[in-house]
C-alpha positions in Angstrom: 11.8 11.9 94.9 14.5 10.1 93.0 13.8 9.6 89.2 12.9 6.0 88.4 15.0 4.4 85.7 13.2 3.9 82.3 11.9 0.4 81.9 13.9 -1.7 79.5 10.6 -2.7 77.8 10.5 0.7 76.0 13.9 0.2 74.3 12.7 -2.1 71.4 9.9 0.3 70.6 12.3 3.3 70.2 14.7 1.3 68.1 11.8 0.0 65.9 10.6 3.6 65.4 14.0 4.7 64.3 14.3 1.9 61.9 10.9 2.7 60.4 11.9 6.3 60.0 15.2 5.3 58.3 13.4 2.9 56.0 10.8 5.5 55.1 13.5 8.1 54.4 15.4 5.6 52.2 12.3 4.7 50.3 11.3 8.4 49.8 14.8 9.4 48.7 15.0 6.4 46.4 11.6 7.2 44.9 12.7 10.8 44.4 16.0 9.7 42.7 14.1 7.3 40.5 11.6 10.0 39.5 14.5 12.4 38.7 16.1 9.7 36.6 12.9 9.0 34.7 12.3 12.7 34.1 15.9 13.2 32.9 15.5 10.1 30.6 12.3 11.5 29.1 13.9 14.9 28.5 16.9 13.3 26.8 14.8 10.7 25.0 11.5 12.3 24.2 8.8 10.0 22.8 8.3 10.2 19.0 5.9 12.9 18.0 2.6 12.0 16.4 2.6 13.2 12.9 -0.6 11.6 11.6 -3.9 12.6 13.3 -7.4 11.4 12.3 -9.4 14.3 10.9 -12.7 12.7 9.9 -14.3 9.4 8.9 -16.7 9.3 6.0 -19.0 6.2 5.6 -19.1 4.7 2.2 -21.5 2.4 0.2 -21.0 -1.3 0.3 -19.1 -3.1 -2.4 -22.0 -5.5 -3.0 -25.8 -5.1 -3.4 -27.7 -6.0 -0.3 -29.1 -9.2 -1.9 -25.6 -10.7 -1.9 -24.8 -9.8 1.7 -26.2 -12.7 3.8 -27.2 -10.5 6.8 -29.0 -8.0 4.6 -30.6 -10.2 2.0 -34.1 -9.4 3.2 -33.4 -5.7 3.4 -35.0 -3.6 0.6 -32.5 -2.3 -1.9 -31.6 1.4 -1.4 -32.5 3.8 -4.2 -29.6 6.1 -3.3 -26.3 4.6 -4.6 -24.4 6.8 -2.1 -26.2 5.5 1.0 -23.6 4.4 3.6 -23.4 0.6 3.5 -22.2 -2.2 5.8 -18.9 -4.0 5.9 -18.6 -7.0 3.7 -16.5 -10.1 4.5 -13.2 -10.1 2.6 -13.9 -6.6 1.2 -11.0 -4.8 -0.4 -9.9 -1.3 -1.5 -7.1 -0.8 -3.9 -5.4 2.1 -5.7 -6.7 5.7 -5.6 -6.2 8.6 -8.0 -6.4 12.3 -6.9 -6.6 15.0 -9.6 -4.8 18.2 -8.2 -6.8 20.3 -10.7 -10.4 19.1 -10.1 -9.7 18.0 -6.5 -11.6 14.8 -7.2 -10.5 11.6 -5.5 -11.2 8.3 -7.3 -11.2 5.3 -5.1 -11.1 1.7 -6.2 -13.6 -0.2 -4.0 -12.6 -3.5 -5.4 -14.9 -5.8 -3.4 -14.1 -9.2 -2.1 -13.5 -11.0 -5.5 -16.1 -13.0 -7.4 -14.7 -16.4 -6.4 -14.7 -15.4 -2.8 -18.3 -14.1 -2.8 -19.4 -17.5 -4.1 -18.0 -19.1 -1.0 -20.3 -17.2 1.4 -23.3 -16.7 -0.9 -24.6 -19.6 -2.9 -26.9 -17.3 -4.8 -24.0 -15.4 -6.3 -22.6 -16.6 -9.7 -19.1 -15.4 -10.5 -19.7 -15.4 -14.3 -23.2 -13.9 -14.2 -23.0 -11.5 -11.3 -19.4 -10.4 -11.4 -20.3 -6.9 -12.7 -21.8 -6.0 -9.3 -18.7 -6.9 -7.3 -17.1 -3.6 -6.5 -17.3 0.0 -7.7 -15.3 3.2 -8.1 -16.2 6.0 -5.7 -15.7 9.7 -6.4 -15.0 11.9 -3.4 -14.9 15.7 -3.7 -12.0 16.7 -1.4 -13.1 20.4 -1.3 -16.7 19.8 -0.4 -15.7 16.8 1.7 -18.5 14.6 0.3 -19.0 11.5 -1.8 -20.5 12.7 -5.1 -20.7 9.6 -7.3 -20.5 5.8 -7.4 -19.4 4.3 -10.7 -20.5 0.7 -11.4 -17.1 -0.4 -12.5 -16.2 -3.8 -10.8 -13.0 -5.3 -9.5 -10.8 -2.3 -10.1 -7.2 -2.6 -9.0 -4.9 0.1 -10.5 -6.0 3.8 -10.9 -4.2 6.8 -12.4 -5.2 10.3 -13.3 -4.2 12.1 -16.5 -4.8 15.6 -15.2 -3.8 17.3 -18.4 -6.5 15.3 -20.3 -9.2 15.5 -17.6 -9.5 11.7 -17.5 -8.9 8.9 -15.0 -8.0 5.4 -15.9 -9.0 2.3 -13.9 -7.8 -1.3 -14.4 -10.5 -4.0 -14.1 -8.3 -6.9 -13.2 -11.0 -9.5 -13.5 -12.3 -8.6 -17.0 -9.0 -7.4 -18.5 -10.4 -3.9 -19.1 -8.9 -0.4 -18.7 -11.8 2.0 -18.1 -11.5 5.6 -19.4 -13.4 7.9 -17.1 -14.2 11.5 -18.1 -13.9 13.7 -15.1 -16.4 16.3 -16.3 -19.3 13.9 -17.1 -18.1 10.9 -15.0 -19.1 8.8 -18.0 -16.7 6.0 -18.9 -15.7 3.8 -21.9 -13.7 0.5 -22.1 -10.3 -0.3 -23.5 -9.9 -4.1 -23.7 -6.4 -5.6 -23.1 -5.5 -9.2 -23.8 -7.3 -12.2 -22.2 -5.9 -13.5 -18.9 -3.6 -10.5 -18.5 -5.0 -9.4 -15.1 -3.9 -5.7 -15.2 -3.0 -4.3 -11.8 -0.9 -1.2 -11.1 -1.1 1.5 -13.9 0.9 4.6 -14.7 0.5 7.6 -17.0 3.2 9.1 -19.2 2.2 12.7 -19.8 5.0 13.3 -22.3 3.9 10.5 -24.7 0.2 10.2 -23.6 0.5 6.6 -22.8 -0.9 4.3 -20.1 1.2 1.5 -18.8 -0.4 -1.4 -16.9 1.4 -4.1 -15.0 -0.2 -7.3 -16.3 0.5 -10.0 -13.7 -1.4 -12.7 -15.7 -3.8 -15.5 -14.6 -4.1 -19.1 -15.8 -6.4 -19.4 -18.8 -9.8 -21.1 -17.9 -9.0 -24.1 -20.1 -5.3 -24.4 -19.0 -4.2 -27.7 -17.5 -2.2 -25.9 -14.9 -4.6 -23.7 -12.9 -1.9 -22.5 -10.4 0.6 -20.8 -12.7 -0.1 -18.1 -15.2 1.5 -18.4 -18.6 4.6 -16.2 -19.0 3.1 -15.0 -22.2 0.5 -13.1 -20.1 3.0 -11.4 -17.9 3.6 -8.1 -19.6 3.5 -4.3 -19.4 0.4 -3.4 -21.4 0.8 -0.1 -23.3 -2.2 2.0 -24.3 -1.6 4.9 -26.8 -4.3 7.4 -25.7 -4.3 9.1 -29.1 -5.4 5.9 -30.8 -6.4 3.6 -28.0 -4.1 1.0 -29.6 -2.8 -1.6 -27.1 0.7 -3.0 -27.4 2.9 -5.0 -25.0 6.3 -5.1 -23.5 7.0 -8.8 -22.9 8.3 -9.6 -19.4 7.3 -13.2 -18.6 10.0 -14.9 -20.8 13.0 -12.6 -20.0 16.1 -14.7 -19.6 17.7 -14.6 -16.2 20.6 -12.2 -15.6 24.1 -13.7 -15.5 24.4 -13.2 -11.7 21.1 -14.7 -11.0 21.6 -18.3 -9.8 18.0 -19.4 -9.7 16.5 -21.3 -12.6 12.9 -20.4 -12.3 12.3 -18.5 -15.6 9.8 -21.2 -16.8 7.3 -19.9 -14.2 7.8 -16.3 -15.4 7.9 -13.1 -13.3 5.8 -11.5 -10.7 5.3 -7.9 -12.0 5.1 -5.2 -9.4 4.3 -1.6 -9.6 5.5 0.6 -12.5 6.3 4.3 -12.3 7.3 6.9 -14.9 10.3 9.3 -14.4 9.6 12.4 -16.6 13.0 13.9 -16.1 14.8 10.7 -17.4 11.9 9.9 -19.8 11.9 6.3 -18.6 9.4 3.8 -17.2 10.6 1.7 -14.3 9.0 -1.5 -13.1 9.7 -4.1 -10.3 9.8 -7.7 -11.3 10.9 -10.9 -9.5 11.1 -14.6 -10.6 8.2 -16.8 -9.6 8.3 -20.2 -8.0 5.8 -23.0 -8.8 2.5 -21.6 -7.3 1.0 -25.0 -7.3 3.2 -26.3 -4.4 1.1 -27.2 -1.3 0.5 -26.0 1.3 2.2 -22.8 0.0 4.6 -21.9 -2.8 8.3 -21.8 -2.0 10.0 -18.4 -1.4 11.9 -17.2 -4.4 15.7 -17.6 -4.0 17.8 -14.6 -3.0 18.8 -12.2 -5.8 15.8 -12.9 -8.1 14.3 -9.4 -7.9 15.0 -6.7 -10.5 14.3 -3.1 -11.4 13.7 -2.8 -15.1 14.0 0.4 -17.2 11.9 0.7 -20.4 12.0 3.4 -23.1 8.4 4.6 -23.4 8.8 5.5 -27.1 10.5 2.4 -28.5 9.0 0.2 -25.8 12.3 -1.6 -25.5 13.9 -2.7 -22.2 17.1 -0.6 -21.9 18.4 -1.8 -18.5 17.8 -4.5 -15.9 19.2 -4.1 -12.4 19.5 -7.1 -10.1 18.4 -6.1 -6.7 20.4 -7.2 -3.5 19.6 -10.4 -1.7 18.0 -8.4 1.1 15.2 -7.4 -1.2 12.8 -10.3 -1.6 9.9 -9.7 -4.0 10.1 -6.0 -4.9 6.6 -4.8 -5.1 5.8 -1.1 -4.3 7.6 1.6 -6.2 7.9 5.3 -5.8 10.1 7.8 -7.8 11.6 11.1 -6.7 12.0 12.6 -10.1 13.8 15.7 -8.7 16.7 13.5 -7.5 16.1 10.5 -9.8 15.8 8.1 -6.9 13.6 5.1 -6.9 12.2 3.7 -3.6 11.3 0.0 -3.6 9.2 -1.9 -1.0 10.6 -5.4 -0.6 7.7 -7.4 0.7 9.0 -11.0 1.2 9.4 -12.5 4.6 11.7 -15.6 4.9 13.2 -17.0 8.0 15.5 -19.2 6.0 16.9 -16.3 4.0 16.8 -13.9 6.9 14.5 -11.6 5.0 12.2 -9.0 6.4 10.1 -6.3 4.8 12.2 -3.3 4.1 12.8 -0.2 1.8 15.7 0.2 -0.5 16.8 3.0 -2.9 18.1 3.0 -6.4 20.0 5.8 -8.2 18.2 5.9 -11.5 20.9 7.7 -13.3 23.5 5.0 -12.6 21.1 2.1 -12.0 22.9 1.2 -8.8 21.5 0.5 -5.3 22.2 3.4 -2.9 23.9 2.0 0.2 22.4 2.8 3.6 21.0 1.6 6.8 18.5 -1.3 6.8 15.1 0.5 6.7 12.3 -1.8 8.1 8.7 -1.2 7.2 5.4 -1.9 8.9 3.8 -5.3 8.2 2.6 -6.1 4.7 3.8 -3.1 2.7 2.2 -2.3 -0.6 2.1 1.2 -2.1 4.7 4.0 -2.0 3.4 7.5 -2.3 5.5 10.7 -2.2 4.5 14.2 -1.1 6.7 16.2 -3.4 6.1 19.5 -1.7 7.0 18.3 1.8 9.6 15.8 0.5 8.0 13.1 2.6 7.5 9.4 1.6 4.7 7.3 2.8 4.7 3.5 2.6 1.1 2.2 2.9 1.1 -1.1 4.7 -1.8 -3.3 5.9 -0.6 -2.9 9.5 0.4 0.8 9.5 2.0 3.7 7.6 5.8 4.0 7.5 6.8 7.6 7.0 10.2 8.8 5.8 11.9 12.2 5.3 13.5 12.3 1.9 14.6 15.9 1.8 17.6 16.6 -0.5 17.9 12.9 -1.6 18.4 11.7 1.9 16.4 9.1 3.8 15.4 9.3 7.5 12.6 7.3 9.0 10.1 9.3 11.0 8.1 6.5 12.4 5.4 3.8 11.9 1.8 4.9 12.5 -1.2 2.7 13.0 -4.3 4.4 11.5 -6.7 1.5 11.2 -6.8 -1.9 9.6 -5.9 -2.7 6.1 -4.2 0.7 5.4 -2.4 -0.6 2.3 -3.8 2.1 0.0 -3.1 5.7 0.4 -3.5 9.0 -1.4 -1.9 12.4 -0.5 -3.3 15.9 -1.0 -0.2 18.0 -1.3 -2.3 21.2 -1.0 -3.9 20.4 2.4 -1.5 17.8 3.9 -4.5 15.4 4.0 -4.0 11.6 3.6 -6.9 9.4 2.4 -7.1 5.9 3.8 -10.2 3.9 2.7 -10.8 0.9 4.9 -13.2 -2.0 4.6 -14.5 -2.0 8.2 -14.6 0.9 10.7 -17.5 0.5 13.1 -19.2 -2.0 10.8 -19.0 0.2 7.7 -16.6 0.7 4.8 -15.1 4.1 5.5 -12.9 6.7 4.1 -10.6 7.9 6.9 -9.0 11.3 6.3 -5.8 11.8 8.3 -3.9 15.1 8.6 -0.1 15.1 8.3 1.7 17.4 10.7 5.3 17.9 9.6 6.5 19.0 13.0 4.3 16.6 14.9 1.7 17.3 17.6 
C-alpha cells in the first residue's frame, strides 16, 4: 500500500515544539551564564567579613526606682539593688572605665535626666529627687557578673587611675567629680564650680591630675537660659595629691586669625580631652558656638570654627591651637595613638548647606598638622573613640553602629560599620580578651550590657 502523505495539520505542532526547545535551551544557558557571572563576582568581590559577634547579654538594673516608672509604680520595690530592671523612657548610658589590673568595668548609667523625668512623672521633683536619677554599675569582667550598683546620679565622664586603684566619675548635673575606691567601692566627692557641667574626663598618670571638659550650663538665675556663660566653659583640673581644683579657661579664647566667624561671644563647645604621655600634653577638641536660643533649632557653626587645643599639664597653659579643616564640623570624640603621636577626631556636624557629613580626621601631634587622606565616613551620630592598642584597631562608637578602623603602623584603613544594637555610642575594650562592652537602654525591654567579641580576621 502506498504511504499516505503526512497531514499538513501536524507541521505547526512540530515547529512549535522546536521553538519551545530552543527557548528552553536559551533560558537554561542564560541562567547558567548568569550564575557563573554571579559566582565569579562573589569570588572577586567577597562580602565584608563579620568582625563583631555578640557573645552575651547581661540584664542590668533600671536607672530609676520603680515608683518613678509609671508602668511599675504599684510594684513593690526590690530589696536587691542588682535585680534586673526594665527599660525607662529616654534612658541613657555614658562613659565606661575598665581597669586592666582589677578587671572591673565601671559603667555610667546616667538615666534620662531630671528635667525629662518630670515630663513623664508628675510625682518626680528634679530638685528633691535628682539623687535617684541614674547610677554607676560595677561589672566583673572575669566572673562575668554585676557586683555592685553605686548610687551616684547623672554620671557622664568616667576614667580609671589604675596606678592609684581609683575611678573618677563626673556628675554633670551637680558639678561633682566622684572619687571611687576600687577595693571598698566607697566614694567621696570633689566639688567643681557651679554651672560647670563636667562631661568627658581624663587622667594624667605622670602628674596625677584629672582633667574634666566643663561644657557649662546657664545659671539658674541667668536672664539667658539658652546659652551658658563662657566663664563656665573650662577644663577643670584636679590635683589628686591635694584635691585642689583649678581651671584652664576656654570660653573666652579669641578667635584664630584664619577663623572668619565672629561667634566668640557665645563661647566654645568643649569636646573630649585626652592625654598623650609620650608628648606630655593634654589635647582637647573645641568649636565655636552659635546662639543656642534660636528657634526652632540653633544655626550650624560656620566652617572652620573647630580646633584641637594643646595644653601643658604642668603649667596649665595653652601651648598650641590648630584650626581644623572646613570638612570637620563640631569636633567631638577624640582618641590618641601615643605610640605614633596621632590624634583621631570624630567630626559630628551634619550640614547640607556646608556639605558636611560625619567623618574621622587625623592630626600629627608632633607637628600639629592635619594628616591628609581619604574622606573617612562614620556611622550615624558618632561619639566616643576608643583604641585597642594591642591590636592597633580603632573603634568609633556611634548611636547607629560601630565604625572600625585598622591603624597599624600609623596608617588608617576602614574595616567596616557594624550594627550591634540601638544607642551604641558608648564602648569599652578589653585588650586581654578582645571583648567589647556595649551597654544599651533597651534590649528586650531591659537595660542590658551587651558583650561583643572582636575577631581580627573575621568570621
